[in-house]
C-alpha positions in Angstrom: -47.1 -0.2 3.2 -46.1 1.7 6.3 -44.6 -1.5 7.8 -42.4 -1.9 4.7 -41.1 1.6 5.1 -40.4 1.1 8.7 -38.3 -2.1 7.9 -36.5 -0.2 5.2 -35.9 2.7 7.5 -34.5 0.4 10.2 -32.2 -1.2 7.7 -30.9 2.2 6.5 -30.3 3.2 10.1 -28.4 0.0 10.8 -26.3 0.6 7.7 -25.5 4.1 8.8 -24.5 3.0 12.3 -22.2 0.4 10.7 -20.7 3.0 8.4 -20.1 5.4 11.3 -18.4 2.6 13.3 -16.1 1.8 10.4 -15.3 5.5 9.9 -14.5 5.8 13.6 -12.2 2.8 13.4 -10.4 4.3 10.4 -10.0 7.7 12.1 -8.5 5.9 15.1 -6.1 4.1 12.9 -5.0 7.4 11.2 -4.6 9.0 14.6 -2.4 6.2 15.9 -0.3 6.1 12.8 0.4 9.9 13.0 1.1 9.6 16.8 3.8 6.9 16.0 5.1 9.0 13.1 5.7 12.2 15.1 8.8 11.2 17.1 10.3 9.9 13.8 9.8 13.3 12.2 11.6 14.9 15.1 14.6 12.5 14.9 17.5 14.6 13.5 18.8 11.8 11.4 15.6 10.3 9.9 13.2 13.2 10.2 14.6 15.4 7.4 14.4 12.5 4.9 10.8 11.7 5.8 9.8 15.3 5.6 11.5 15.7 2.2 9.7 12.6 0.9 6.4 14.0 2.1 7.2 17.3 0.4 7.9 15.5 -2.8 4.6 13.7 -2.5 2.8 17.0 -2.1 4.5 18.4 -5.2 3.5 15.2 -7.1 -0.1 15.6 -6.0 -0.1 19.2 -6.9 1.3 18.6 -10.4 -1.2 15.8 -11.0 -4.1 17.7 -9.5 -5.0 14.8 -7.3 -5.3 16.7 -4.0 -7.0 19.8 -2.9 -4.8 22.9 -2.7 -6.2 23.4 0.8 -4.5 20.1 2.0 -1.3 20.9 0.0 -1.0 24.4 1.6 -1.8 23.1 5.1 0.6 20.2 4.8 3.4 22.5 3.5 2.9 24.8 6.4 3.1 21.8 8.8 6.2 20.3 7.1 7.9 23.7 7.3 7.5 23.7 11.2 7.0 20.0 12.1 8.3 20.6 15.7 5.3 22.9 16.5 2.7 22.5 13.8 2.4 18.7 13.4 1.3 18.3 17.0 -1.0 21.3 16.9 -2.7 20.6 13.5 -2.4 16.9 13.0 -2.5 15.3 16.5 -4.5 17.7 18.7 -8.1 16.2 19.0 -9.4 19.8 18.9 -7.7 20.7 15.6 -10.3 21.7 13.0 -8.6 19.9 10.1 -7.1 17.0 12.0 -9.2 14.2 10.5 -9.0 15.6 7.0 -5.2 16.1 7.2 -4.6 12.7 8.6 -6.7 11.0 5.9 -4.9 13.1 3.2 -1.4 12.6 4.6 1.7 13.0 2.5 3.2 10.2 4.6 1.1 7.5 2.9 4.3 6.0 1.6 4.8 4.8 5.2 1.3 3.2 5.5 1.8 -0.6 6.1 -0.3 -2.3 3.4 -1.0 -5.3 5.7 -2.1 -3.0 8.6 -4.3 -0.6 6.7 -7.9 -1.1 7.9 -9.4 -0.3 4.5 -7.6 -3.3 3.0 -9.2 -5.8 5.4 
């Protein structure tokens, strides 16, 4: 019986390692996406449109109740001061909410369907 538990335990550990590797891959994709996005948000011609669309997305999510108010409030604060807050809260590897904000991004309308790792 103990051998069976050991084999099951090893299988569970292998599955956990695989899940962590997939999560790390997804987090890296979100980081790279937001790093590429940042200069576009600072562009005086294109940035305001992208920020407005992201704001509309937040409003939609709030009305539908599909996103936590914590993300909505944080993203609104970021969108209000993109030039300082985006880099500090979304890109900085030490930012407490970085991964959560990136994975709940109001810029999902820009995610390339063919390049999103969760679709592969």
